[in-house]
C-alpha positions in Angstrom: -60.1 -173.1 -7.0 -62.2 -175.1 -4.5 -63.6 -178.4 -5.6 -67.4 -178.9 -5.8 -69.1 -182.2 -4.8 -68.2 -184.7 -2.2 -65.3 -182.7 -0.9 -67.4 -179.6 0.0 -66.4 -178.6 3.6 -68.6 -179.3 6.5 -68.8 -175.6 7.1 -70.2 -175.0 3.6 -72.7 -177.8 4.0 -73.9 -176.3 7.3 -74.2 -172.9 5.7 -76.3 -174.4 2.9 -78.5 -176.3 5.4 -79.3 -173.0 7.1 -80.3 -171.3 3.9 -84.0 -170.7 3.9 -86.4 -170.0 1.0 -89.1 -167.4 1.9 -92.3 -166.8 0.0 -94.2 -163.5 0.7 -97.8 -163.1 -0.2 -99.8 -159.9 0.5 -98.4 -157.6 3.1 -99.8 -154.5 4.8 -100.4 -151.4 2.8 -96.9 -150.2 3.1 -93.4 -151.2 1.8 -92.9 -153.3 5.0 -92.7 -156.7 3.3 -90.4 -155.6 0.5 -88.0 -154.1 3.0 -88.0 -157.2 5.2 -87.4 -159.3 2.0 -84.4 -157.2 1.2 -83.0 -157.8 4.7 -83.5 -161.6 4.3 -81.8 -161.6 0.9 -78.9 -159.6 2.3 -78.6 -162.3 5.0 -78.1 -164.9 2.3 -81.5 -166.4 2.0 -83.7 -166.9 -1.1 -86.8 -164.6 -1.3 -89.8 -164.8 -3.6 -93.0 -162.8 -3.8 -96.3 -163.4 -5.6 -98.2 -160.3 -6.6 -102.0 -160.9 -6.7 -103.0 -157.4 -7.8 -101.7 -154.1 -9.2 -101.4 -152.6 -5.7 -99.2 -155.5 -4.7 -97.0 -154.7 -7.7 -96.7 -151.1 -6.7 -95.3 -152.1 -3.3 -92.9 -154.8 -4.5 -91.7 -155.5 -8.0 -88.4 -156.8 -9.5 -86.3 -159.9 -10.1 -87.8 -162.0 -7.2 -91.5 -161.3 -7.9 -94.1 -163.2 -10.0 -97.6 -162.3 -10.9 -100.6 -164.5 -10.4 -103.4 -163.5 -12.8 -105.4 -166.7 -12.7 -108.9 -167.5 -11.3 -109.6 -168.2 -7.7 -110.5 -171.8 -8.4 -107.0 -172.3 -9.8 -105.1 -170.8 -7.0 -104.9 -173.9 -4.9 -103.2 -175.9 -7.6 -100.9 -172.9 -8.5 -99.7 -172.3 -5.0 -99.2 -176.0 -4.2 -97.0 -176.3 -7.3 -95.1 -173.1 -6.5 -94.3 -174.3 -3.0 -92.9 -177.6 -4.4 -91.0 -176.2 -7.3 -89.3 -173.5 -5.3 -88.7 -175.7 -2.2 -90.2 -173.0 0.0 -89.3 -173.3 3.7 -91.2 -170.3 5.1 -94.5 -168.6 4.0 -95.1 -165.1 5.2 -98.5 -163.4 5.0 -100.3 -160.4 6.5 -103.6 -161.6 7.7 -104.2 -165.3 7.9 -107.8 -165.6 6.8 -107.8 -163.8 3.4 -108.9 -166.2 0.7 -105.5 -166.4 -1.0 -103.6 -166.7 2.3 -106.0 -169.3 3.8 -105.5 -171.6 0.8 -101.7 -171.0 0.8 -101.5 -171.7 4.5 -103.4 -175.0 4.1 -100.9 -176.0 1.4 -98.0 -175.0 3.5 -99.2 -176.9 6.5 -99.7 -180.0 4.4 -96.0 -179.7 3.5 -94.7 -178.8 7.0 -93.7 -175.4 5.7 -93.2 -172.8 8.4 -96.1 -170.2 8.4 -95.3 -166.7 9.7 -98.4 -164.5 10.1 -98.2 -160.8 10.6 -100.7 -158.2 11.6 -101.0 -154.8 13.4 -99.9 -155.2 17.0 -102.0 -156.5 19.9 -100.4 -153.8 22.0 -101.0 -150.9 19.7 -99.7 -148.3 19.2 -96.1 -148.9 18.3 -96.2 -152.7 17.9 -96.5 -155.2 15.1 -97.7 -158.8 15.6 -95.6 -161.7 14.1 -96.7 -165.2 15.0 -96.1 -168.8 14.0 -99.2 -170.4 12.5 -102.0 -167.9 12.9 -104.0 -165.4 15.1 -106.9 -165.3 17.4 -108.7 -168.6 17.7 -105.8 -170.1 15.6 -103.1 -168.7 17.8 -100.7 -171.2 19.4 -100.0 -168.8 22.3 -100.8 -170.7 25.6 -104.0 -170.0 27.5 -102.8 -171.5 30.7 -102.2 -168.8 33.4 -99.3 -170.8 34.9 -97.5 -170.9 31.5 -98.1 -167.2 30.9 -96.7 -166.3 34.3 -93.6 -168.5 33.6 -93.0 -166.7 30.2 -93.2 -163.3 31.9 -91.0 -164.4 34.8 -88.3 -165.5 32.3 -88.5 -162.3 30.3 -86.3 -159.3 30.9 -87.6 -155.7 31.3 -89.7 -154.6 28.3 -90.5 -151.0 27.6 -94.3 -151.1 27.1 -94.8 -147.3 26.7 -96.7 -146.4 23.5 -94.5 -145.3 20.6 -94.8 -144.3 17.0 -98.3 -142.8 17.0 -100.1 -143.2 13.7 -100.4 -140.4 11.2 -103.9 -140.2 9.6 -102.5 -138.6 6.4 -100.0 -141.5 5.9 -102.6 -144.2 6.7 -105.1 -142.6 4.3 -102.6 -142.3 1.5 -101.5 -145.9 1.9 -105.1 -147.1 1.7 -106.2 -144.9 -1.2 -103.1 -145.4 -3.3 -103.3 -149.2 -3.0 -107.0 -149.7 -3.6 -107.3 -147.1 -6.4 -104.3 -148.7 -8.1 -106.3 -152.0 -8.1 -109.2 -150.3 -9.8 -106.9 -148.7 -12.5 -104.9 -151.9 -12.9 -107.8 -154.3 -13.0 -107.1 -155.3 -16.7 -103.7 -156.6 -15.6 -105.2 -158.8 -12.9 -108.7 -159.4 -14.2 -109.7 -162.3 -11.8 -108.4 -160.8 -8.6 -111.0 -160.4 -5.8 -110.2 -158.0 -3.0 -110.5 -159.1 0.6 -112.4 -155.9 1.7 -116.2 -155.9 1.4 -116.8 -152.5 -0.2 -115.7 -151.1 -3.6 -113.1 -148.4 -2.9 -115.3 -145.6 -4.5 -118.2 -146.6 -2.1 -115.9 -146.7 0.9 -114.1 -143.4 0.2 -117.3 -141.5 -0.7 -118.7 -142.5 2.7 -115.5 -141.4 4.4 -115.6 -138.0 2.8 -119.1 -137.4 4.2 -118.1 -138.8 7.6 -115.0 -136.6 7.8 -117.1 -133.5 6.9 -119.3 -134.2 9.9 -116.5 -135.1 12.3 -116.6 -131.8 14.3 -120.3 -132.2 15.1 -119.9 -135.8 16.0 -116.9 -135.1 18.3 -118.8 -132.4 20.2 -121.8 -134.7 20.7 -119.5 -137.6 21.8 -117.7 -135.4 24.3 -121.0 -134.2 25.8 -122.2 -137.8 26.3 -118.8 -138.8 27.8 -119.2 -136.0 30.4 -122.7 -137.0 31.2 -121.7 -140.7 31.7 -118.8 -139.8 34.0 -120.9 -137.4 36.1 -124.0 -139.8 36.4 -124.0 -142.2 39.3 -125.7 -144.9 37.2 -123.6 -147.9 36.2 -122.9 -148.6 32.6 -121.4 -151.3 30.4 -119.4 -150.6 27.2 -119.9 -152.4 23.9 -117.3 -151.3 21.2 -118.4 -152.1 17.7 -116.2 -154.0 15.3 -115.9 -153.3 11.5 -118.1 -155.4 9.2 -115.8 -157.5 7.0 -113.1 -157.7 9.7 -111.8 -161.2 9.7 -112.0 -161.2 13.5 -115.8 -161.3 12.9 -116.2 -163.2 9.7 -113.5 -165.9 10.3 -113.0 -166.1 14.0 -116.6 -165.8 15.3 -119.9 -167.3 14.4 -121.3 -164.0 13.3 -121.5 -162.8 9.7 -122.0 -159.2 10.7 -121.6 -156.8 13.6 -125.3 -156.1 13.5 -126.1 -159.8 14.3 -123.7 -159.8 17.2 -125.0 -156.5 18.5 -128.6 -157.8 18.5 -127.5 -160.9 20.6 -125.8 -158.7 23.1 -128.6 -156.2 23.4 -131.2 -159.0 23.7 -129.2 -160.5 26.5 -128.9 -157.2 28.2 -132.6 -156.4 28.0 -133.5 -159.8 29.6 -131.0 -160.1 32.4 -129.3 -156.8 33.2 -130.4 -154.8 36.3 -133.0 -152.1 35.5 -130.8 -149.3 36.6 -127.8 -150.2 34.4 -127.0 -148.7 30.9 -125.3 -150.2 27.9 -123.2 -147.8 25.9 -122.4 -148.8 22.3 -119.3 -147.1 20.9 -118.5 -146.7 17.2 -115.2 -148.1 15.8 -112.5 -145.4 15.1 -112.3 -146.7 11.5 -116.1 -146.8 10.9 -116.9 -145.3 7.5 -120.5 -144.4 8.3 -122.1 -146.7 5.7 -124.2 -148.3 8.4 -126.4 -145.8 10.3 -125.6 -147.2 13.7 -127.5 -144.5 15.5 -130.6 -145.6 13.7 -129.9 -149.3 14.3 -129.4 -148.7 18.0 -132.5 -146.5 18.3 -134.5 -149.4 16.6 -133.1 -151.9 19.1 -133.8 -149.6 22.0 -137.5 -149.4 20.9 -137.8 -153.1 20.2 -136.4 -154.2 23.6 -138.0 -151.3 25.6 -134.6 -149.9 26.7 -135.5 -146.2 26.3 -132.6 -144.2 27.8 -130.7 -147.4 28.9 -129.2 -148.1 25.4 -127.0 -145.3 24.3 -124.8 -144.7 21.2 -121.4 -142.9 21.4 -120.3 -142.0 17.9 -116.6 -141.2 18.5 -114.9 -140.3 21.7 -112.2 -142.1 23.6 -112.7 -145.6 25.1 -110.1 -145.0 27.8 -112.0 -142.0 29.1 -115.0 -144.3 29.9 -113.2 -147.4 31.1 -112.4 -146.0 34.6 -116.1 -145.9 35.5 -117.5 -148.8 33.4 -118.9 -151.9 35.1 -117.5 -153.9 32.3 -117.0 -154.3 28.6 -118.6 -156.8 26.3 -117.2 -157.7 22.9 -117.1 -160.4 20.2 -113.3 -160.5 20.2 -112.0 -156.9 19.7 -108.6 -155.8 20.9 -110.5 -153.2 22.9 -111.0 -156.1 25.3 -107.3 -156.1 26.1 -107.3 -152.4 26.5 -110.1 -152.7 29.0 -108.3 -155.5 30.9 -105.2 -153.3 31.2 -107.4 -150.6 32.7 -108.7 -153.1 35.3 -112.1 -153.3 33.7 -114.2 -156.6 33.6 -114.4 -158.1 30.1 -116.7 -160.7 28.5 -115.7 -161.8 25.0 -118.3 -163.8 23.2 -115.7 -166.0 21.5 -112.2 -167.0 22.7 -109.9 -164.0 21.9 -106.2 -164.2 22.6 -106.7 -162.5 26.0 -109.6 -164.8 27.0 -107.7 -166.4 29.9 -109.0 -167.9 33.1 -108.6 -165.2 35.8 -108.5 -162.4 33.3 -111.9 -162.4 31.6 -115.4 -163.2 33.0 -115.7 -166.9 33.3 -119.5 -167.2 33.4 -122.2 -166.6 30.9 -123.0 -163.3 29.2 -126.3 -163.3 31.3 -124.3 -163.5 34.6 -121.9 -160.8 33.4 -124.5 -158.0 33.5 -125.2 -158.6 37.2 -121.8 -159.8 38.6 -118.9 -159.0 36.2 -115.7 -160.6 37.4 -112.8 -158.1 37.6 -109.5 -159.3 36.1 -106.5 -160.4 38.1 -104.3 -157.4 37.5 -101.1 -159.3 38.2 -102.0 -161.9 35.6 -103.0 -159.2 33.1 -99.6 -157.6 33.6 -97.8 -161.0 33.1 -99.9 -161.6 29.9 -98.9 -158.3 28.4 -95.2 -158.9 29.1 -95.5 -162.5 27.7 -97.2 -161.3 24.5 -94.7 -158.5 24.0 -91.8 -160.9 24.4 -93.1 -163.6 22.1 -95.7 -162.3 19.6 -94.8 -158.6 19.1 -92.1 -156.6 17.4 -91.7 -152.9 18.0 -92.7 -150.6 15.1 -95.6 -149.3 13.0 -96.5 -149.1 9.4 -98.4 -145.8 10.1 -95.3 -143.9 11.2 -92.2 -143.2 9.1 -89.7 -143.9 11.9 -91.9 -146.7 13.2 -91.7 -148.4 9.8 -87.9 -148.5 9.9 -88.0 -150.0 13.4 -90.6 -152.6 12.3 -88.4 -153.7 9.4 -85.4 -154.2 11.7 -87.2 -155.9 14.5 -89.4 -158.2 12.4 -86.4 -159.2 10.2 -84.3 -160.0 13.3 -87.1 -162.2 14.7 -87.5 -164.0 11.4 -83.8 -164.6 11.0 -83.4 -165.7 14.6 -86.1 -168.3 14.1 -87.4 -167.6 17.6 -91.0 -166.5 16.9 -93.3 -167.2 19.8 -90.3 -168.0 21.9 -89.5 -168.5 24.7 -92.6 -170.6 25.6 -95.2 -168.8 23.6 -96.1 -171.8 21.3 -98.1 -174.9 22.0 -98.6 -177.5 19.3 -102.4 -177.3 19.1 -104.1 -173.9 19.1 -105.6 -173.9 22.6 -108.6 -171.8 21.8 -109.7 -173.6 18.7 -112.0 -176.3 20.2 -113.8 -173.8 22.4 -114.4 -171.6 19.3 -115.7 -174.5 17.3 -118.2 -175.4 20.0 -119.5 -171.9 19.7 -120.0 -172.3 16.0 -116.9 -170.6 14.7 -116.3 -172.1 11.2 -112.7 -173.2 11.5 
């Protein structure tokens, strides 16, 4: 029988040193985190999970889980004690700005605990994001073109073709089952506060009405697309973002999409050439609560834009990018889609893709008259660099894609090479620019 204590072999000590202690908080609306946790346990590591609501419990329950049923104001003390008592080495969250996650990340950073942030992929479909530290203005991915080109040059061939297309039925079931479970299970987690802005019943009622009208909206959108492509007049695109999206509420100075829209329309009315149009496009996941057609009609009247301010409720963004003079956005991933299509892009706050030589370097006012086209070679290098360092193949909205996501994300976590090679700089390079613009970080 081997002796325990001072005579433990060097190999055993090394194995113990490598053992990590993972804490998972809320994941995406799928079994992704539970399945990753199983892979990490099978590899010999300690895994813990804190459930904050009944929906969390449905996705992951068992010997390594614990419920938090306390108040928000007590969460900071609870999570700090939990990290200490369990000697956590790695904190894993989906979405870095949810209240519970934000507080936990602050506590982890104070203890030099590794933070792993996950999200849907920057290069959708068929990718998941997995980053050290955080996303968007908090991302540690370099913004220096030379560094990005170097990462791409040192990366082997990457298959960038879209894979694992999402299934609406699966996505809808994941959303409905999670949020309705939280309504039913509210007595078990009485102090939990959801991160979404609307009560599920309000949200789903709006979706039912919107889906019932989808055929009429689609035909109207297709007709406007045909008109825009056939018309010789130039146009800019403005894709809407979802109210309540943390890209808006945490990574921009705007509290709502309406406020951002008004700023962009006001700028367009004052400085854009008189023969140019601005096409506002709805978000694919818009639930119809806000009557954007009415909002945009009111803005057109207020700023005397008549037929120059148009609303496209549906349709395909890629169908319009080929003829667009440019795309303006707060920080939507639609900006990256536009860059990959060779379209000029002006983000209002520093998105991950806001790189010198890729996006318009001047003011919004100058963008309307002289939009700067992206350096297509740099955009290609950026996509390869992001795929190599911040992305993992797979999808939570596709059955086969989920299996791939579990394997790829588990492999990246176990290898300890997130953001590597070269995709991590110590200070988030976009943060100071964002703060100067009023982003509350």
